[in-house]
C-alpha positions in Angstrom: 85.2 -5.5 58.7 85.6 -3.2 55.4 86.2 0.5 55.0 82.4 0.9 54.4 81.1 -0.7 57.4 83.5 1.4 59.6 82.4 4.5 57.9 78.7 4.0 58.1 79.6 2.9 61.9 81.4 6.1 62.7 78.8 8.4 60.9 75.6 6.6 62.7 77.6 7.1 66.2 78.3 10.7 65.5 75.0 11.2 64.4 73.6 9.5 68.1 76.0 11.4 69.8 74.9 15.0 68.6 71.1 14.1 69.5 71.4 15.3 72.8 67.8 15.9 74.9 66.5 19.7 74.7 64.0 19.6 77.6 64.2 21.5 80.6 65.7 19.3 83.8 63.3 17.8 86.1 63.9 15.5 89.0 64.0 12.0 88.1 60.7 9.8 88.8 60.2 9.4 92.6 62.5 12.0 93.4 61.9 15.7 94.7 63.9 18.5 94.5 65.7 19.6 98.0 63.7 21.2 100.6 63.7 24.4 101.3 66.7 25.8 103.0 65.8 27.3 106.6 66.5 31.1 105.6 65.1 31.2 102.1 61.7 32.5 101.5 60.9 29.9 98.8 62.2 26.6 97.4 64.6 27.1 94.9 64.0 26.1 91.4 66.1 23.8 89.3 67.5 26.8 87.1 68.4 29.0 90.3 70.3 25.5 92.0 72.3 25.2 88.6 73.5 28.9 88.3 76.7 29.4 89.9 76.5 32.6 92.9 78.4 35.3 92.3 80.7 34.6 95.2 82.4 31.2 92.7 83.9 33.7 90.3 84.6 37.4 92.1 85.9 39.9 90.1 89.4 41.0 91.3 89.1 44.3 93.2 92.3 43.9 95.6 95.2 44.5 93.2 96.9 48.0 94.1 99.0 48.1 90.9 97.1 49.4 88.1 99.8 49.4 85.2 102.9 47.5 85.4 104.9 49.1 88.1 107.7 48.5 90.4 106.6 47.1 93.4 107.6 49.1 96.4 110.4 47.6 98.9 108.5 45.2 101.3 110.7 44.9 104.6 109.0 41.6 105.6 110.1 39.8 102.3 113.1 38.3 103.8 115.3 35.4 102.2 114.7 31.9 103.3 117.2 31.4 106.4 119.6 28.4 105.7 
C-alpha cells in the first residue's frame, strides 16, 4: 500500500468514527423498559434510569478538620504489636 491509500483510509475511518447517532435511546425492537418498581409511583423513563442517583457521589461533610491542622492525639492509634 502506498502512503496516499493509507492516508485516505485513516481519514475515512476517522470520519466514520465521528458519526455517532444523536437520537434519544429507546429499547431494542422486541424489548421493553424494565417493569415498574414496587415502591415507585410510575414507570421510570430512560433518562431517569440513566441518571445516577445522588448517593453515587455524595458530598463530603464528615471531615472535622476544615484547614490544615495537626490532628488531636488519638489514644486508640496504637503501634502494631510485634
